[in-house]
N, C-alpha and C positions, 0 to 999 in steps of 0.2 A: 247677354254676352256679345261683345263685338267680334269682328272677324279676327283681329289680332289676338284676343284672349283665347278664342277657340283654337286657332292654329298653334298657339303656344302649348296648349294641352295636348293636341294631336301629335305634335313633334315628339312628345315623350312616349307615345304608345304605338308608333308606326315604324315600319321598316324603312320608309323614305325619310324618317326623321332621325332620331338619335340611335335607332336600332333597338332590337328586342332580344331578351333572353328567351329561348324556346325550350330550354330544359332537355331532359332525356326523352327521345322520341318514343311515343307509344304507337308502335307501327300498325297494330291492328286497327285502332280507331282512325288514324290518319288515312290509311288506305280505304277504310269503309266510308268515311266522310267524302273523300275525293270521288269515290265511285258513285255515291248518292248525288253529288253535285253535277255529275254528267247527265243525270236523269231529271232532276228537278232544280228549281231556282233557290229553294230555301231548305236548309237542314238545321233543325233545332237540336242542340246538344242538351240533354236533360239529365240532371243528377244532383246528388247532395253537394252542398257548398264545399269547396276546397278539394274536390276529387280530381281536378285537373282539366276541367272543360276549357278554360281560357287558353291554357298551354297547348292543348290539342288543336284548338282553332288556329293559334299562331303557327303550329307545326304544319298544318294544312296549307296555310298561306305561304310559308317558307318553301314547302315542297313545290308549290305552283311557281314561285319565283325562280327556284332552281331549274325548273323546266322551261323557263323563258318568259314568264309573265313579268311585265314591267312593275317595279316596286310601287310606282305612282298609280298603278291600277288596282291598288289594294288600300283598304281603309279599315282601321280598327277603332271602334268607339267603346271605350271602357266607362260605362255609366257608374261604376263604383268610385271613379275619381271625384273627390269632393269639390273640385273646382268647377265641375259642370253644374249649371243651375237646372234643377230637375223640373222645369216647367214643361207643359205638354207640347211645346213647339221646339224643344231642344234638338230633336233628331233632324227635323227639317232645316234648322239653322246650321247645325254642324255639317250636314250633307251639302248644303248650298255653299258653305265656305270651302269645303273640300273640292267640289266641282269647279268652282270659280278659280281657286288658287293653285290646286295641285293636279287635278285630272279633268281637263275640260273636254268632255265629249267622248271619252273612251269607256268601254264597259269595265265595270269594277267588280272585285270580290270584297264583300264587306262583312266584317265580324262585329257583332253588337253583343256586348256583355251585359247580362241582367237587365233587359228592357221592360220587364213585366210591370214595373211600377209607373211607367210612363203611359198615361192614357192616350189611346189612339195609335200606339206603336205598330199595331197590326196593319192598320190602313196605310201607314207610311211604308212598311215593307212591301205590302201588296202592290201599291201604286208604282213603286220604282221597279219591282221585278216584272210587272206586267208591261212596263214601258221598255223593257229589255236593257235597262241601264246597268243592272247589277245582279249578282247572285249573293245570297246571304247565308252566313253561319250565325245562328242565334244561340246564346247560352242562357240557361235558366236553372235555378235551384229550387224550383217548385213545380209540381205537376199541374199547378194552376196555369202554367204556361200553355199546356195542351187543352185545358178545360175552358180557356177563355174564348173570346170572339175570334181569336187567331185561327182555331180549328175550323170554324164556320167560314170565315172569310177566305181561307186558303185551302179549302178542301180539294185534294187532288194535286195541289201545287207544292206540297212539302212532305218530307219523310223524316220523322224524328229518329234520333239514335240515343239510347240510354248509355250514360257514362258512369262507370263504377270506380271506386278506389282501386288501387293496383291489384291485379290478379297475382297469384304466387309466381307465375312465370315472369310477369313484369317486375315483381318485387326482387326476384333474383337478378334481373337485368340491372335494376337500380343498385343492387349490392355488388355488381360486377362479377357474378358467379355464372360461368358458362355452362349451359345445359343443351346446347344445340345438337350434340351428338351423344350417342350412348357412352362412348369412351370418355367424354367430358363429364357426364353424370357420374360415372364410376370414379373418376379422379377427384370429383368435388363432393362426394357423398357426405363427408363430415360437415362441410360447409352448408350443404343443403339442409341437413337435419338441424343444424344450429339456426339457420335462417328461418326454418319452419317454425321453431319455437318463438323467435322474435316476431314473425308474421302473426302467429296466433294471439300473442299478448299485446302487440303494439299496433296491429292492423296495417292497412295499406294506403293511408293518405300519403300522397307523394312527398310533401314537405316533412312529414313526421318521420319518414324513413331515415332522413339524414339529420334529424334534430337530436340534440343532447337531452333536452327537457321535454320528452315525449308526452308525459302525463299532463304537464302544464299546457302544452300546445293543444292537446285533445280536449281538455276542459274549456279552453278558449274557443275552440271550434263549436263545442256544444252550446256554450253561452250565446255565441253569435247566431247560431241556428235558431235557438229558442226565442231570442229577441227579434232578430231581423226577419227570419223566414216564417215565423209563426206569430209571435205576439203583435208585432207591428202590422204584419200583413192582414191579420184577421181581427185586429182591434180587441185583443184579450186584455181584460183589466186585472185579473188575478193571476199574475205570472207564477206566483208561488205554487198554485194548484197544478199548473202546467209542468213545473219542474218536478213536483212530487210524482206525477203520473209518468213522466219521462224516465225518472230514476227507477221507478218500480219496474217498468218494462225492461230497461237496460240491465238491471241486476237480476232479471228473471228470464233472460233469453233462453230459447230452446224449450220453454215451458208452455203448456196449454193453458189458455186463459179464457174467461168470460167476463163481460162487463159487470155482471152481478157480483162475481167473486172479487173483482177489483174494487167495486163500490164498498163492499163490506170491509175490505182491508184499509182503504184510503179514506173512508167516510165521505166520499164525493158522490153526488147524484149520478145515476146511470147515464142520463142524457148528457151530462157534462163530459163524462168519460168517453162516451161514443163520439161526441163532437170533437173533443181534443185529440182523440186517437186518429181521427180522420186528418186533422191538421198535421200531426206528427208524421203520419204516413205520406202526406202530400209533400212534406219537406225532405222525404227520402231518408229520414233518420232510422225508421223501422219499417218492417213489412210483416204481414200476417199471412200464415199458410192455413188453409182450411182442411178439415178432415175429409178424406176420400169417402165418397158414397155414390152408388149408382142412382140414389134418390137425391135430387137437388134440394128438396125440402129438408131432409136430414142433414145434408151438407151445410145448409144455411143456418140451421138451428144448433149446430154442434160447436164445441169450443174450438178456438183457433190457436195455433202456435205462433209465438212472437220471436222475431229475429232482428238483430241490429244489422244495418248495412255495413258496419265495420266493427270488428271485435275490439279494436283499440278503444273506441268510445265506451264500450261496455266495461272494460277494465278501468278506464279513467273514472267511470261513474261509481266505482266502489264494489264491483262484483268480486266475490271471494275467489281469487284465482286458484288457490290450492284445492278448493272443493269443486270449482266449476270448470275445470279444464275440459272435461268431457262435453259440457254445454258449449264452450267456446269452439271446440273442434266440430261439433255438429253445426254450429252457426257458420263456420267456414264453408262447410259443404253446401249449406242452404244458399249462401251468397253466390257460390260458384255455379250452382244450378240456375240461379236467377241471371247471372252474368251470361251463361250459355243459352239463355232465352228458352229454358225448359218450362213446360207446364207441370207443376208438381203439387202434391198434397202430403199429408201424413195419414197413416192407417191405424185404426184401433179396433180391436174385437170387443164389441159391447158386452159379450158374455164372459170372456176370459180376462179381458183387460190387457191382452198382449198388444204391443204397439210396434209398428215399423216406422222409422223416422221419415222416410220419403217414398212416395209413389210417383214415379215420373211417367207421364202419359205421352205416348208418341203414336198418334192416330188411334188404332185399335190394340196396340201392344203396350206393355207396361214393363218398367224396370223398378224393382223394389230395392231400396238402399237402406241398410242398417249401418250406423256409425258406432264404432267402439273404440275406447281408449287403448285397451290392451286385451289380448287373448292369451292367457297364461296357462290354461289347462283345458282338457276336453270338456270338463263341466262348464267352464266359462263359454266355450264354443257352443255347447248345447244350449245354454241360456240365451246367448246372443242370436242364434239362428232359429230357435223354436218359433219366434214370432214370424220370421221370414217364411218358414215352412207352412205355418198356419195361413198366412196371407196369400201365399202362392196358390192355394186351393180355390181362391175366389176369382182367379183370372184365367182366361183361356191361353192367350199368348203372353207369357211372362218370363222375365229373367230376374235373377237376384244377385245382389252384390253386397259383400260385407267390406266396409272401409275401416281400416284400423290405423290408429296413430302409431302404435308400436308394432314391430315385426312379430307375428305370431310365433310362439315357441314351437320347436320341432315336434312334429307328430300330431299337433292339435288339429291341423287341417284335414287329417284323415277322416274325421267325423263327418265331413260334408261330402266326401267322395260319392259321386253318383246322385247327389241331391239337386244338382243344377245351380249351386251357389258358388260364385267366384269370390276370391279374396284379393284385395289390393290395399297397399299401404296408402295413407293420405297423400304423402308427397308424390307418389307415383300417379295417383288419380289426378291430382292437381296439375301435373305436368303434361297430361294427355293433350 
């Protein structure tokens, strides 16, 4: 590409060009990235495709411009633009054209979208940052971004941040439902409950929130992830097997699985399932939660529970929403724990089979969480809390929480009085 062609593309993607849509601000991430940029030269934003990484990067740059940074001291390189020739020298060529024609000699803030397929991009970023010419925001839709030579070359020079689809708090902001004060929550309670149902069934991808054809858009996302982020990236020849495995996981969220059990169901070799599962996880489509045990060996050899990074994709994949609402609600809690950067497991008594959905570890103390769709009677309360009571005996410093989708009927909470178990509704816990 010559300079004129490069500048033509850059004009479409930069604030000093035709301008950019920055969308609805995701304040937490913008402030977090800005804080990290004060300490290091490179901040990778890692997360599933279409979760909003690029928009957050733009919002960070816009915030810096609003604080006085010259527009020409910013550069956005969107490598998804088909006009860019994806040769290994493209970044050097683009950057040289920018320095020569737009920003000659001034320190820059550079956003690069999806560079992981460009060989040597890590050295490009390191060289410029070490020369003090620029700070970088890097977006990537694969954990391969962190497993690559990048981590070795830039050890101590970068701090990554995980980006997720919208939290329920952000979802309400996108829906223009105010929850900033208790009085606002009280006024908007009906809207909050309605929004929670939509959030459970359609998920939190930013563009999907405002889309009319949500299922079609989510299926399009899934196809793109399977093709671009997995099949092409890892050179998979039998994409139909990958699709079968992905659909199996997405329609069995909140379930415990083993590779052997999946092999029997799908007729796929265990080694293939293990390898493909790693690829799917690396693309942030799914994540796996191990069983809690004080024995690392038992933990490694036990079944794991599978969760989707977004419940909307599970619904689009064909999960029976009428039968699986409890699984979707549990998945919402799992993603929120991951978003809050908690270390967590599930617990199961090997003798009685009683199970607690989540064991959240905080140093030497633990929080046990059981998720329930509805508590309609004392008998239901007893059933839902018996596993919590059993599990609590295994920990010294422990608290227990029962999260319910529906408000418990009057009187049923009397059963747990004095047992050290708290009750919260899902919406209430998500708004914390």
